[in-house]
N, C-alpha and C positions, 0 to 999 in steps of 0.2 A: 587708344583704340587697339584691340588685340590683332596680332598678325594672323593671316590665313596660313594654312598648311603649305600652300605654294610659296608664300613669302618666306616661311621658315626654311623650305627647301632651297630657295634662292640664296638665303644667308649661308646655308651649309656649302653650297657651290662656291660662293665668294670666299669662304674661309678655307677651302681646300687648297693644298699646296700647288703652286704652279709647276709645270714641268721645267726642265732645263732650258727650253726655248721660250719660256715666259707665259705660255698659254695654260689655262686650266682645261684639260681634256676631260669631258664628262661623257661616259658611256651609259646609255640607257637601253637596257636589254630586258628580255622577258618573252613569253610566248606570243604568237600571232593574235592580234585582237585584244591585247591586254590594256592598250591605251598609251603605248610608248610615244607615238607620233603626237598625239594630243598633248601629252605632258611636256614633251620637248618643245613644242611650239608655244605653249603657254609660259613655260619657263623662260624661253628665249625672249619673250616680250618683257618680262620682269627684269631680265638681265641686259637691258639696253640693246635689244635686237641682236643678241648673240647668234652667230650663224648655226644652222642645223644641217648636218649631213645625214642623209637617209640611206640605210643599207639597201633599200629597194633600188637605188641607183647603182649599187655595187654588185648585187647578186647577178649571176649569169643564168637568168631564168628560174624556173621552178626548182631546179636542182642546185641552185646557187649557194645554198648554205654550206655545202661541202667544199666549195671553191672560194669562199670569202676571204680566208686568211691572208693570202699573198697580197691582194689589193688593199684590204683594210689596214694591215700592219705596214706593209712595204711602201704603199703609195699615199696613205692618209695619216696614220697615227705617228709613225717614226718621223716623217718630215715635219709635221706640226710640232712634235715634242722637241725638235732640234731648231725650231724657229724658221723653218723653210715652208713654202706653200705645199699644200696637198694638191695633186693633179692626177686625174684619172678619167678614162673614157666612160661616160654614163651608159648603163645598160638600156637599150631600147627594147622594151617589152613587145612592141608591135612588130619590129623587124627581126627580133631574136638575135641581136648582135650588139656589139659596142657601138655607140654613136658619138654624140657631141662630147667634147672635152670639157670637164668641169675643173676649175681651179679655185682653191680657197686659200687666201693668205692667212697667216696666223692671226689670231685675235685673242683678247684677254680671256674669253671663254669660248670654247667650241663644243657644241653638243652633237654627239653622234648617236643616232638611235636606230634600232632594228634588231631583229632576232639574230643572235650570234655575235653582236658587236662587243659584248663583254667577255669574250673568250680569253683564255689564259694569256695568249700571246699579245693581245691588245691591252688587257687590263694591267699588265706589268709596266706599261708606259703611261697609264692614265692617272689623273688626279682623283677621280671619283667614279665608282660604279653604282648605278641605280638599277635595281631590279623592279620591274612593274609586273603585277599579276592580277588576274581577274578570274572569276569562275568560268569553267569551260563553256557553259551554255551562253554566257554573255559574250565570250570571245568568238564562239561559233556564229552567233547572230551578227556580230560586227563584221566578221569575215564575209558572210553572205551578203550583207548590205553593201560592202565595199567592192567585192569581187563578182557578185552575181550568183544567182541560184545554180547556174551550170558549172560552178567551180567546186562543187562538193568533192570530186575526186582529188583536186589539188589540195583541198583542206585536209583530207585524210592523209595523203602522202606527206604534206608539209608538217602536219602535227606529229607524225611518226618520226620524221627526220629531226625535228627540233627536240622531241623527247630524248632521242638517242644522243644528240649533241649535248644537251644540258646535263644528262646523266654522266656522260664521259668527262665533261669539262668542269662540273661543279660550280657553275656560274652563280646560281642563287646563293649558295653558301659563301661565296667570295664577295658578295655585294656589301657595299658600305651602308646602303639604305634600301629598304624594301617598301614599295609603295603599292597600295591597293588601287589598281587602275579602274575598278568598278565603283569607287567611292565618289559621291556627288561633289565633295569639296575639291577633288583633284581634277575631275573631268568637266565640271560645269554642267553635267547632265541634269 
């Protein structure tokens, strides 16, 4: 029986070198609405319920892409790569401030997904960087479905910020794998 593309991806993750702390840190990056969360959750199931950390819990609101680095690298990636737990206060989008503390113990595989997680400072500590992309119209439709029709202004501002970030960082070019997040075999759509 042939393997699915998702099974092949899981095999690539399992074959990636572990960090010095023993975990395989997999960063899943790409623009908003590309399918990163869906891919991470499906991959986690294949990888024996590997934990998934979401950048949405790390951003400091709609402008949070610009302030992601210290928390992502200092409180999540570096501790996990040294065999220590990752601990940070999750962003509460309704209250507009940090809320409950989230702690994740090291695991054989840890998936970290979200816009900006594959940045240079984080990927230098990771086992694998996966870039997920989809056509802009598909991504925009997914955004509106998830965030609501009244979020159009946030979409435009976020898209501009992520374009600037990706251009400066070269994330796509540094990826170990590029995934079509609009493809049926990846998303199950």
